[in-house]
C-alpha positions as CSV (number, residue, x, y, z in Angstrom):
1,M,46.5,103.8,89.4
2,V,47.7,107.1,87.8
3,N,50.7,106.4,85.4
4,Y,53.5,109.6,86.6
5,D,55.8,109.8,83.3
6,D,56.4,113.8,84.2
7,K,60.2,113.1,85.0
8,R,60.0,116.1,87.9
9,N,61.3,116.1,91.7
10,F,57.9,118.0,92.3
11,Y,54.9,118.1,91.3
12,R,53.0,120.9,89.3
13,M,49.8,122.5,90.3
14,M,47.7,123.5,87.2
15,L,46.7,127.4,87.5
16,N,44.7,130.1,85.1
17,S,45.5,132.9,87.6
18,E,46.5,136.5,86.7
19,V,49.6,137.2,87.7
20,T,51.9,140.5,88.0
21,V,55.6,140.3,86.3
22,T,57.9,142.5,87.1
23,I,61.0,142.8,84.5
24,I,63.6,143.9,87.4
25,D,66.5,143.4,84.5
26,D,64.7,146.5,82.8
27,E,65.5,149.8,84.6
28,A,62.1,151.1,84.7
29,N,61.3,147.6,86.3
30,S,58.4,147.1,83.7
31,K,55.2,145.5,84.9
32,V,53.2,143.3,82.7
33,S,49.9,141.1,83.2
34,A,50.3,137.6,82.7
35,T,48.2,134.2,83.0
36,C,49.7,131.3,84.9
37,R,49.3,128.1,83.6
38,D,51.4,125.9,86.3
39,L,53.6,126.3,89.4
40,S,55.9,124.0,91.2
41,A,58.0,124.0,94.3
42,T,60.8,125.3,91.8
43,G,59.4,126.6,89.1
44,I,56.3,128.5,87.0
45,A,54.9,129.1,83.7
46,I,53.1,131.8,82.5
47,E,51.2,132.8,79.5
48,M,52.6,136.3,77.9
49,P,51.8,137.9,74.9
50,H,55.3,138.8,74.5
51,P,58.3,136.6,74.8
52,L,61.3,137.6,77.5
53,E,64.8,137.1,76.8
54,I,66.6,134.2,78.6
55,N,67.7,134.6,81.6
56,T,65.9,137.6,82.6
57,A,65.5,138.1,86.1
58,V,61.7,138.5,87.3
59,R,59.8,139.0,90.2
60,I,55.6,137.2,90.0
61,S,53.0,138.3,92.0
62,V,49.9,136.2,92.5
63,E,47.0,137.0,94.1
64,S,44.9,134.8,96.5
65,A,42.0,134.4,95.9
66,N,40.7,134.4,99.7
67,N,41.9,135.5,102.7
68,A,43.1,131.9,104.0
69,V,46.3,131.3,101.7
70,Q,48.5,134.1,101.1
71,P,49.4,135.9,98.6
72,L,52.8,134.4,96.0
73,D,55.6,137.0,95.5
74,A,58.8,135.0,93.7
75,K,62.0,136.0,92.1
76,G,63.4,134.3,89.9
77,K,65.0,134.1,85.8
78,V,63.4,132.8,82.6
79,V,64.8,129.9,81.6
80,R,62.2,128.6,78.5
81,V,60.5,130.8,75.8
82,K,58.2,128.6,73.4
83,E,55.9,130.7,70.9
84,E,52.2,129.1,71.2
85,G,50.6,131.1,68.5
86,T,50.1,134.5,67.3
87,D,51.0,137.3,70.7
88,C,51.3,134.3,73.3
89,Y,54.4,133.1,74.5
90,L,55.0,130.3,77.0
91,I,57.7,131.5,79.4
92,G,59.2,129.5,82.2
93,V,60.3,130.8,85.1
94,N,62.9,129.0,87.5
95,I,62.2,130.7,91.2
96,T,64.8,131.5,92.8
97,E,63.5,133.0,96.2
98,I,60.4,133.0,97.4
99,D,59.1,136.1,99.7
């Protein structure tokens, strides 16, 4: 039996997919390429080369690898930023809306 030590309400799905992050709080709606590390029903963890400010509103688009699965387009707010190395930041986003 697998021990479930992660005290979350939803399981995380580990991914290694390219995503597009649109920064909604920025007047230009800047788009940045990033890597999705994991995804749950309420949040997503992305790896980026630079940090984002806490509470920044973002839109995250994850393209589907095949036609049987729809792409994911979600809005959320940055809730966590962790520097993991030179030009490597792990950004936690709370999903507030899925289109």
